VEXDREN-829929 format. One record per atom (N, C-alpha, C): x, y, z. Coordinates in pm, whole numbers, padded with zeros to 5 digits, always signed. Example, Ala and Ser with C-alpha at 12.3 -4.5 7.8 and 13.67 -1.06 7.14 Angstrom:
+01319-00569+00780/+01230-00450+00780/+01320-00330+00780/+01285-00225+00708/+01367-00106+00714/+01290+00003+00787/
END
This chain:
+07833-02453+12448/+07921-02435+12539/+07871-02348+12665/+07896-02400+12782/+07846-02313+12891/+07905-02178+12891/+07828-02083+12931/+07876-01955+12956/+07985-01927+13068/+07960-02004+13179/+08062-01997+13276/+08074-02145+13347/+08180-02172+13394/+08219-02272+13459/+08236-02248+13615/+08256-02131+13661/+08265-02085+13798/+08152-01957+13805/+08099-01951+13934/+08007-01834+13938/+08051-01777+14084/+08043-01637+14086/+08106-01550+14203/+08023-01623+14336/+08105-01630+14440/+08058-01666+14571/+07953-01567+14608/+07834-01658+14660/+07718-01568+14699/+07614-01540+14581/+07627-01575+14450/+07568-01525+14338/+07456-01634+14310/+07355-01606+14226/+07264-01686+14194/+07272-01721+14041/+07391-01716+13986/+07399-01744+13846/+07347-01880+13808/+07269-01892+13711/+07213-02035+13659/+07099-02061+13735/+07054-02042+13845/+06936-02060+13907/+06812-02044+13867/+06802-01946+13775/+06695-01941+13684/+06695-01966+13542/+06817-02040+13518/+06840-02103+13377/+06967-02036+13332/+07037-02114+13248/+07149-02061+13208/+07157-01945+13110/+07046-01908+13047/+07015-01805+12961/+06940-01694+13025/+06915-01682+13165/+06844-01591+13204/+06889-01453+13203/+06795-01345+13184/+06827-01217+13159/+06735-01114+13255/+06661-01184+13317/+06544-01106+13416/+06597-01094+13590/+06696-01221+13611/+06716-01202+13742/+06627-01233+13846/+06628-01153+13972/+06516-01182+14076/+06373-01144+14038/+06370-01076+13909/+06226-01049+13874/+06145-01175+13843/+06206-01277+13827/+06155-01421+13800/+06062-01454+13907/+06109-01390+14056/+06041-01429+14162/+05897-01338+14162/+05866-01251+14061/+05767-01160+14071/+05649-01243+13993/+05596-01330+14088/+05502-01434+14003/+05346-01368+13988/+05249-01442+13934/+05125-01377+13918/+05073-01377+14079/+05100-01485+14161/+05047-01459+14304/+05093-01336+14380/+05231-01301+14352/+05295-01192+14421/+05218-01064+14361/+05194-01062+14214/+05122-00936+14175/+04995-00924+14216/+04938-01023+14264/+04785-01026+14305/+04797-00964+14464/+04909-01008+14523/+04917-00931+14656/+04942-00797+14643/+05010-00755+14546/+05030-00608+14525/+04902-00529+14494/+04819-00602+14412/+04702-00551+14387/+04608-00528+14497/+04613-00616+14592/+04536-00607+14701/+04567-00482+14794/+04657-00425+14773/+04710-00299+14847/+04654-00181+14792/+04596-00184+14675/+04529-00060+14627/+04381-00042+14651/+04371-00014+14780/+04247-00009+14819/+04159+00118+14794/+04234+00211+14811/+04154+00347+14803/+04166+00415+14670/+04230+00363+14556/+04223+00409+14427/+04307+00530+14416/+04379+00582+14513/+04473+00687+14507/+04603+00682+14446/+04659+00749+14356/+04787+00739+14301/+04881+00849+14347/+05014+00798+14335/+05130+00888+14356/+05216+00876+14242/+05285+00981+14185/+05388+00981+14074/+05521+00974+14148/+05586+00877+14119/+05709+00866+14202/+05840+00903+14119/+05812+00989+14028/+05922+01039+13943/+05948+01195+13962/+06088+01227+13957/+06127+01368+13969/+06088+01416+13807/+06069+01552+13795/+06061+01593+13653/+06195+01546+13581/+06214+01499+13458/+06316+01445+13403/+06413+01537+13374/+06414+01660+13389/+06513+01753+13387/+06586+01801+13511/+06536+01728+13621/+06624+01732+13742/+06711+01601+13758/+06823+01632+13828/+06877+01734+13911/+06895+01866+13864/+06929+01892+13732/+06969+02009+13666/+07097+02013+13616/+07165+02072+13501/+07280+02083+13471/+07356+01946+13477/+07474+01976+13491/+07579+01855+13489/+07669+01847+13614/+07654+01929+13720/+07731+01971+13812/+07738+01819+13898/+07639+01760+13918/+07637+01623+13998/+07697+01521+13922/+07692+01506+13794/+07738+01404+13710/+07770+01447+13562/+07913+01504+13577/+07968+01561+13454/+07923+01481+13309/+07916+01335+13308/+07898+01269+13198/+07770+01244+13172/+07673+01304+13233/+07533+01284+13214/+07456+01430+13207/+07390+01468+13108/+07332+01599+13091/+07173+01581+13056/+07124+01710+13107/+06981+01713+13094/+06914+01680+12977/+06783+01669+12952/+06721+01643+12829/+06722+01763+12725/+06768+01724+12607/+06783+01835+12517/+06679+01828+12384/+06590+01912+12393/+06490+01920+12263/+06515+01947+12145/+06504+01887+12033/+06531+01932+11902/+06411+01954+11821/+06438+02021+11722/+06331+02083+11623/+06303+01969+11532/+06186+01909+11501/+06139+01824+11400/+06098+01908+11295/+06164+01899+11186/+06115+01962+11075/+06012+01905+10973/+05926+01990+10915/+05824+01941+10826/+05807+02018+10709/+05837+02012+10607/+05821+02101+10484/+05921+02196+10509/+06033+02197+10556/+06123+02311+10558/+06099+02415+10667/+06002+02385+10789/+05984+02469+10911/+05959+02384+11029/+05956+02420+11128/+05949+02358+11267/+05807+02296+11264/+05813+02147+11302/+05674+02098+11319/+05611+02131+11440/+05581+02249+11489/+05515+02301+11594/+05411+02399+11551/+05288+02380+11601/+05166+02470+11564/+05161+02470+11406/+05180+02347+11345/+05196+02331+11218/+05068+02317+11139/+05000+02406+11054/+04869+02396+10990/+04860+02273+10898/+04780+02171+10903/+04760+02081+10813/+04702+02144+10670/+04739+02093+10564/+04669+02158+10447/+04684+02054+10322/+04595+02068+10245/+04596+01989+10115/+04605+02076+09987/+04603+02019+09874/+04624+02106+09752/+04502+02197+09736/+04381+02153+09779/+04253+02250+09762/+04224+02337+09872/+04319+02340+09984/+04290+02413+10093/+04348+02384+10226/+04305+02423+10335/+04373+02401+10471/+04265+02315+10552/+04316+02231+10617/+04233+02174+10709/+04209+02268+10856/+04138+02216+10937/+04145+02308+11081/+04234+02243+11184/+04320+02155+11157/+04399+02108+11255/+04546+02163+11271/+04585+02179+11351/+04743+02216+11363/+04813+02100+11441/+04945+02074+11417/+05030+01949+11469/+05142+02019+11546/+05172+01953+11650/+05316+01960+11720/+05369+01824+11743/+05513+01829+11721/+05595+01704+11712/+05726+01743+11739/+05792+01658+11836/+05938+01711+11891/+05997+01590+11884/+06138+01607+11936/+06245+01482+11946/+06339+01528+12069/+06385+01449+12132/+06468+01473+12242/+06585+01383+12258/+06711+01450+12297/+06818+01357+12331/+06804+01340+12499/+06799+01219+12525/+06765+01192+12674/+06862+01094+12739/+06951+01129+12807/+07039+01044+12898/+06964+00957+12994/+06967+00807+12965/+06890+00731+13039/+06889+00726+13171/+07011+00765+13227/+07006+00757+13380/+07040+00888+13450/+07000+00990+13378/+07018+01135+13437/+06926+01155+13548/+06818+01103+13551/+06717+01138+13664/+06642+01023+13689/+06530+01019+13737/+06468+00907+13786/+06472+00786+13700/+06521+00673+13742/+06567+00570+13644/+06574+00432+13693/+06579+00346+13615/+06612+00181+13649/+06763+00165+13581/+06844+00096+13668/+06952+00042+13629/+06934-00117+13562/+06979-00132+13426/+06948-00251+13389/+07072-00359+13442/+07056-00487+13404/+07176-00572+13474/+07290-00558+13388/+07281-00485+13282/+07407-00463+13203/+07474-00333+13254/+07438-00263+13345/+07493-00119+13393/+07626-00170+13475/+07629-00250+13552/+07747-00289+13636/+07781-00434+13614/+07909-00457+13568/+07982-00603+13567/+08101-00601+13646/+08169-00710+13638/+08290-00719+13727/+08403-00800+13674/+08499-00800+13726/+08625-00869+13685/+08630-01008+13770/+08609-01145+13698/+08587-01254+13754/+08635-01368+13671/+08695-01481+13704/+08733-01589+13641/+08620-01692+13614/+08547-01634+13525/+08409-01739+13517/+08439-01866+13418/+08564-01860+13346/+08623-01987+13293/+08669-02097+13372/+08730-02055+13493/+08806-02129+13574/+08937-02175+13548/+08990-02095+13442/+09124-02116+13394/+09242-02036+13462/+09187-01974+13560/+09292-01898+13641/+09299-01728+13595/+09251-01710+13466/+09238-01568+13420/+09102-01528+13421/+09087-01400+13504/+08983-01318+13529/+08945-01247+13399/+08811-01236+13371/+08787-01157+13267/+08637-01082+13315/+08619-00976+13234/+08493-00874+13279/+08366-00945+13204/+08279-00980+13308/+08151-01040+13296/+08034-00959+13346/+07923-01018+13309/+07795-00948+13385/+07726-01054+13436/+07596-01019+13474/+07508-01115+13574/+07490-01239+13465/+07489-01356+13547/+07489-01474+13453/+07579-01525+13376/+07715-01440+13385/+07810-01485+13290/+07825-01431+13156/+07724-01344+13117/+07728-01271+12995/+07849-01178+12985/+07909-01166+12872/+08070-01114+12854/+08071-00978+12796/+08160-00882+12868/+08201-00764+12813/+08249-00790+12666/+08208-00693+12593/+08274-00680+12443/+08194-00790+12360/+08132-00887+12402/+08061-00988+12318/+07923-00967+12345/+07872-00978+12469/+07732-00946+12480/+07690-00828+12506/+07772-00754+12582/+07759-00598+12628/+07867-00521+12540/+07834-00454+12428/+07926-00430+12333/+07927-00254+12319/+08063-00213+12343/+08071-00064+12333/+08111-00029+12189/+08127+00102+12154/+08159+00134+12033/+08272+00086+11962/+08389+00062+12057/+08508+00016+11998/+08515-00119+11955/+08399-00173+12002/+08401-00343+11964/+08296-00376+11859/+08245-00266+11800/+08155-00309+11690/+08030-00195+11732/+07891-00260+11670/+07783-00206+11687/+07736-00197+11842/+07741-00094+11887/+07733-00093+12054/+07597-00127+12102/+07576-00145+12237/+07459-00191+12301/+07463-00314+12368/+07373-00328+12461/+07366-00459+12537/+07268-00538+12456/+07360-00649+12381/+07287-00746+12309/+07231-00847+12416/+07286-00866+12539/+07202-00928+12624/+07192-00835+12764/+07097-00855+12849/+07088-00798+12977/+07034-00654+12957/+06994-00612+12832/+06944-00475+12817/+06801-00448+12893/+06775-00319+12896/+06662-00312+12976/+06518-00350+12921/+06514-00393+12806/+06409-00464+12742/+06352-00565+12814/+06466-00644+12861/+06413-00763+12945/+06355-00735+13083/+06378-00647+13138/+06311-00603+13265/+06153-00528+13215/+06158-00464+13098/+06029-00423+13061/+05942-00542+13023/+06005-00661+12957/+05902-00745+12926/+05870-00847+13042/+05925-00830+13163/+05916-00903+13288/+05782-00862+13356/+05730-00755+13300/+05587-00695+13362/+05636-00652+13529/+05677-00508+13518/+05719-00444+13646/+05614-00393+13735/+05540-00475+13795/+05418-00459+13865/+05398-00528+13992/+05411-00491+14111/+05381-00583+14227/+05370-00479+14335/+05414-00567+14440/+05400-00493+14605/+05512-00423+14606/+05493-00296+14664/+05615-00194+14686/+05616-00172+14839/+05715-00174+14906/+05708-00158+15065/+05813-00052+15116/+05777+00030+15163/+05817+00160+15211/+05900+00149+15350/+06008+00185+15340/+06100+00215+15463/+06137+00346+15476/+06118+00428+15552/+06120+00554+15574/+06257+00607+15645/+06356+00609+15580/+06498+00634+15654/+06491+00786+15673/+06441+00884+15632/+06434+01012+15650/+06363+01038+15796/+06233+00965+15837/+06197+00968+15935/+06274+00923+16046/+06369+00834+16027/+06464+00802+16133/+06588+00870+16162/+06630+00947+16021/+06771+01005+16041/+06763+01140+16008/+06646+01201+15953/+06644+01335+15893/+06737+01358+15775/+06813+01477+15781/+06887+01501+15674/+07058+01468+15716/+07056+01400+15819/+07199+01363+15844/+07250+01247+15752/+07380+01294+15719/+07462+01169+15639/+07478+01055+15696/+07427+00945+15688/+07460+00828+15767/+07486+00727+15662/+07558+00616+15666/+07563+00495+15606/+07471+00404+15692/+07383+00344+15627/+07291+00235+15692/+07329+00120+15650/+07361+00028+15752/+07389-00098+15764/+07297-00187+15806/+07304-00305+15819/+07199-00409+15856/+07134-00369+15982/+07223-00352+16084/+07150-00320+16230/+07064-00195+16217/+07109-00089+16161/+07035+00023+16164/+06897+00006+16076/+06917-00075+15937/+06789-00083+15870/+06713-00179+15967/+06732-00279+16025/+06647-00341+16083/+06571-00285+16213/+06635-00179+16271/+06593-00123+16361/+06474-00013+16312/+06505+00037+16178/+06409+00111+16124/+06274+00023+16085/+06316-00071+16032/+06176-00166+16000/+06116-00218+16109/+06177-00250+16209/+06097-00281+16324/+06019-00154+16389/+06080-00055+16413/+06020+00069+16458/+05902+00090+16370/+05922+00086+16231/+05798+00114+16148/+05701+00020+16108/+05739-00090+16172/+05638-00242+16149/+05647-00261+16007/+05779-00273+15967/+05770-00299+15800/+05844-00457+15793/+05790-00511+15696/+05855-00662+15681/+05862-00641+15516/+05973-00720+15480/+05997-00767+15330/+05986-00902+15313/+05903-00929+15184/+05876-01051+15155/+05925-01084+15027/+05947-01206+14990/+05985-01253+14855/+05888-01186+14744/+05951-01137+14632/+05894-01082+14528/+05851-00920+14548/+05911-00876+14681/+05874-00732+14707/+05971-00633+14631/+05922-00504+14611/+05996-00396+14572/+06026-00314+14690/+06148-00300+14748/+06184-00223+14862/+06231-00090+14827/+06128+00016+14885/+06159+00151+14838/+06204+00224+14950/+06317+00301+14955/+06391+00386+15063/+06361+00506+15042/+06295+00600+15136/+06293+00720+15133/+06383+00791+15223/+06490+00868+15167/+06583+00939+15236/+06550+01083+15267/+06467+01151+15177/+06463+01285+15181/+06528+01356+15068/+06636+01303+15014/+06729+01389+14935/+06669+01428+14803/+06579+01360+14767/+06472+01430+14636/+06419+01526+14671/+06384+01571+14797/+06329+01687+14821/+06424+01798+14819/+06547+01776+14869/+06660+01868+14854/+06691+01904+14723/+06678+01793+14622/+06721+01832+14495/+06603+01914+14435/+06477+01896+14444/+06361+01973+14395/+06384+02137+14444/+06414+02126+14579/+06431+02268+14648/+06541+02346+14578/+06630+02291+14512/+06752+02337+14458/+06715+02407+14314/+06615+02368+14257/+06558+02437+14124/+06649+02420+14019/+06707+02299+13983/+06772+02276+13902/+06936+02337+13892/+06954+02381+13999/+07086+02422+14026/+07147+02343+14146/+07195+02225+14134/+07230+02140+14250/+07359+02198+14294/+07368+02191+14442/+07501+02189+14493/+07547+02055+14543/+07659+02031+14478/+07718+01880+14486/+07758+01864+14614/+07825+01965+14679/+07887+01941+14820/+07780+01916+14914/+07680+01981+14915/+07560+01966+15019/+07489+01842+14985/+07467+01803+14857/+07394+01688+14828/+07469+01554+14866/+07599+01557+14844/+07674+01441+14878/+07690+01421+15015/+07676+01507+15079/+07666+01500+15224/+07553+01511+15322/+07441+01478+15242/+07303+01495+15306/+07252+01347+15286/+07166+01300+15402/+07055+01189+15411/+07119+01086+15404/+07052+00979+15449/+07095+00842+15460/+07098+00770+15310/+07224+00663+15312/+07225+00582+15206/+07256+00444+15259/+07236+00336+15190/+07281+00197+15234/+07439+00194+15238/+07494+00107+15334/+07641+00084+15344/+07650-00050+15263/+07709-00021+15144/+07735-00147+15055/+07859-00243+15111/+07935-00198+15202/+08043-00281+15254/+07988-00350+15379/+07880-00345+15420/+07807-00429+15533/+07758-00574+15497/+07848-00657+15510/+07830-00800+15460/+07690-00859+15522/+07652-00807+15627/+07532-00857+15693/+07409-00810+15636/+07431-00671+15579/+07317-00621+15484/+07310-00672+15360/+07423-00709+15295/+07424-00785+15175/+07355-00921+15178/+07373-00982+15288/+07333-01131+15306/+07171-01112+15307/+07129-01003+15391/+06988-00997+15419/+06924-00948+15292/+06987-00882+15195/+06923-00847+15075/+06893-00972+14997/+06989-01074+14997/+06987-01196+14955/+06872-01286+15003/+06873-01308+15123/+06768-01378+15199/+06627-01336+15200/+06612-01201+15170/+06481-01139+15168/+06386-01185+15065/+06446-01226+14961/+06361-01258+14833/+06328-01120+14751/+06361-00986+14785/+06325-00883+14728/+06373-00882+14584/+06296-00804+14508/+06325-00835+14341/+06404-00696+14304/+06388-00575+14371/+06446-00469+14333/+06474-00365+14467/+06546-00270+14438/+06570-00166+14566/+06553-00042+14480/+06451+00050+14533/+06458+00174+14476/+06463+00282+14588/+06553+00395+14541/+06557+00505+14649/+06541+00640+14589/+06526+00737+14663/+06539+00874+14619/+06668+00940+14629/+06769+00871+14632/+06919+00922+14620/+06965+00894+14485/+07109+00919+14476/+07185+00891+14346/+07231+00765+14315/+07252+00670+14420/+07299+00541+14396/+07254+00407+14485/+07158+00465+14567/+07091+00354+14668/+07191+00349+14779/+07309+00307+14747/+07424+00301+14840/+07508+00439+14856/+07560+00437+14973/+07660+00554+15008/+07780+00567+14924/+07838+00683+14859/+07930+00711+14801/+08006+00843+14852/+08141+00841+14873/+08226+00724+14868/+08191+00624+15006/+08220+00497+14938/+08180+00368+15030/+08278+00371+15132/+08262+00285+15261/+08334+00269+15358/+08479+00191+15304/+08563+00213+15381/+08716+00141+15333/+08690+00001+15329/+08751-00046+15209/+08738-00196+15186/+08849-00265+15262/+08844-00387+15291/+08922-00454+15372/+09007-00557+15282/+09007-00558+15121/+09081-00653+15056/+09155-00549+14960/+09262-00626+14910/+09313-00528+14822/+09276-00499+14686/+09175-00583+14632/+09098-00567+14529/+08961-00590+14556/+08840-00471+14513/+08723-00460+14564/+08642-00381+14461/+08522-00415+14463/+08421-00315+14382/+08416-00170+14422/+08408-00079+14360/+08390+00053+14399/+08245+00077+14457/+08151+00016+14390/+08006+00009+14420/+07987-00143+14472/+08016-00178+14591/+07975-00301+14631/+07820-00337+14640/+07747-00259+14668/+07596-00301+14643/+07557-00319+14509/+07590-00238+14420/+07571-00273+14287/+07617-00405+14236/+07742-00407+14291/+07784-00541+14236/+07720-00660+14312/+07678-00665+14432/+07602-00755+14492/+07451-00775+14422/+07397-00661+14378/+07265-00679+14344/+07265-00701+14183/+07339-00618+14103/+07316-00631+13952/+07410-00733+13896/+07520-00756+13966/+07620-00842+13920/+07584-00999+13952/+07555-01002+14101/+07575-01136+14143/+07431-01191+14165/+07323-01108+14181/+07193-01163+14211/+07090-01130+14109/+07117-01023+14027/+07024-00997+13923/+06901-00902+13994/+06955-00815+14097/+06837-00750+14141/+06861-00605+14091/+06746-00523+14032/+06753-00423+13966/+06732-00299+14069/+06799-00181+14035/+06808-00091+14121/+06747+00049+14073/+06665+00117+14129/+06614+00230+14105/+06660+00342+14185/+06706+00466+14122/+06753+00571+14176/+06702+00692+14140/+06695+00790+14224/+06642+00920+14206/+06493+00933+14201/+06429+00822+14275/+06275+00836+14269/+06238+00952+14366/+06100+00969+14355/+06043+01083+14445/+05936+00994+14540/+05988+00986+14652/+05900+00908+14753/+05842+00977+14865/+05876+01107+14892/+05827+01154+15013/+05685+01182+15040/+05598+01216+14920/+05452+01230+14926/+05391+01074+14977/+05410+00982+14913/+05392+00867+14920/+05415+00820+15063/+05530+00837+15117/+05606+00781+15244/+05498+00872+15360/+05486+01006+15329/+05390+01059+15434/+05257+01007+15443/+05218+00996+15327/+05072+00929+15330/+05053+00791+15392/+05157+00715+15370/+05156+00565+15427/+05165+00577+15606/+05261+00671+15622/+05292+00683+15773/+05173+00741+15842/+05097+00822+15790/+04981+00896+15847/+04878+00797+15864/+04881+00679+15796/+04766+00562+15799/+04817+00450+15838/+04948+00431+15892/+04991+00310+15957/+05029+00224+15862/+05063+00242+15737/+05074+00166+15625/+05220+00145+15580/+05254+00054+15511/+05382+00063+15457/+05403-00016+15300/+05285-00079+15269/+05250-00138+15141/+05165-00076+15035/+05203-00101+14902/+05120-00025+14825/+05143-00107+14685/+05068-00095+14565/+05095-00146+14432/+05175-00045+14389/+05275-00087+14326/+05397-00050+14249/+05388-00071+14096/+05400+00022+13996/+05372-00024+13859/+05493+00080+13818/+05592+00008+13747/+05724+00092+13718/+05790+00028+13600/+05714+00011+13489/+05791-00055+13375/+05899+00065+13320/+05999-00007+13270/+06097+00090+13209/+06062+00089+13054/+06134+00175+12985/+06104+00193+12826/+06137+00042+12780/+06083+00011+12684/+06105-00115+12608/+06225-00077+12513/+06321-00059+12537/+06433+00023+12459/+06565-00089+12443/+06540-00182+12334/+06654-00279+12322/+06782-00228+12308/+06857-00294+12400/+07030-00264+12391/+07070-00160+12506/+06943-00096+12584/+06967+00019+12680/+07036-00040+12796/+07130+00010+12857/+07182-00023+13003/+07119+00038+13115/+06996+00119+13082/+06926+00179+13193/+06787+00252+13115/+06711+00295+13217/+06600+00371+13144/+06533+00473+13218/+06498+00583+13198/+06401+00666+13256/+06292+00584+13281/+06215+00637+13424/+06098+00554+13446/+06015+00671+13500/+05878+00672+13494/+05767+00742+13579/+05695+00630+13643/+05739+00600+13775/+05670+00480+13858/+05543+00547+13923/+05447+00465+13927/+05315+00497+13991/+05284+00417+14097/+05258+00461+14240/+05197+00381+14323/+05078+00403+14362/+04985+00298+14380/+04856+00292+14390/+04825+00247+14535/+04718+00327+14619/+04711+00280+14745/+04584+00277+14767/
END
């Protein structure tokens, strides 16, 4: 039985096969990876992750919490600085072991294609149902605790991990254009930035947007000021139809930014009675299978590239191969 009879307007459902769970990462071909490798000419690397205990606390996102370390016990005592021993005496080794509760989308992260779904009549019977990319169903393929064993039985982050997340990153420096001013960046503004910075985006590229927000987050030393952060730095305008069309036409496989959601929140006013709260998420994750990376750290890399008149680099950014997860922490590496 077909998973869907209708697909959302502007979507690519079925284009990569009826059971596809990788989305636009299918465009990340061996040839595109070789192009990415060609930009690693100096052998210099940049870590593109915040420390995973940032932004700090839960003031920014009350439903997400920083990492919490647990004691791993061994023989009735903490397994830290634990001396190994045998019946006949002691070894020279000591051992440390720990565990952590980690919210997968608290800090530097990837969104899986199961992160955002939508209400859509995929059956063509006049009744809308909640579905995800490529017609996978809420409560059947993406299962919450109320529906049985929880987790993403389809579209989990492990599918992204298996796709081999390594290719050509391309930097657009919105901070250089707008500073810390809070602006919604639509198609026209983004094109001006790209023209001024001599940046082009090609099929199979990872688009990276430096806004400068991660520098503010770091400066707050794990005591984030929500009012200040929500009113600082550029973010994409998810209501701009021209921008959404360009994202589709460009062939990019993922968008990564150093802010909280890639797109501006709250969004611009919608023009229809029913609408997505996060229109860029809907367009990318739900319709096109384009993964989103959030809260990355891009400033050092952006400054290095600008000083040398470059915008391209090799990006290596696999998520955790964690079956069933709808997101993942990530420590991306840029090689220039």
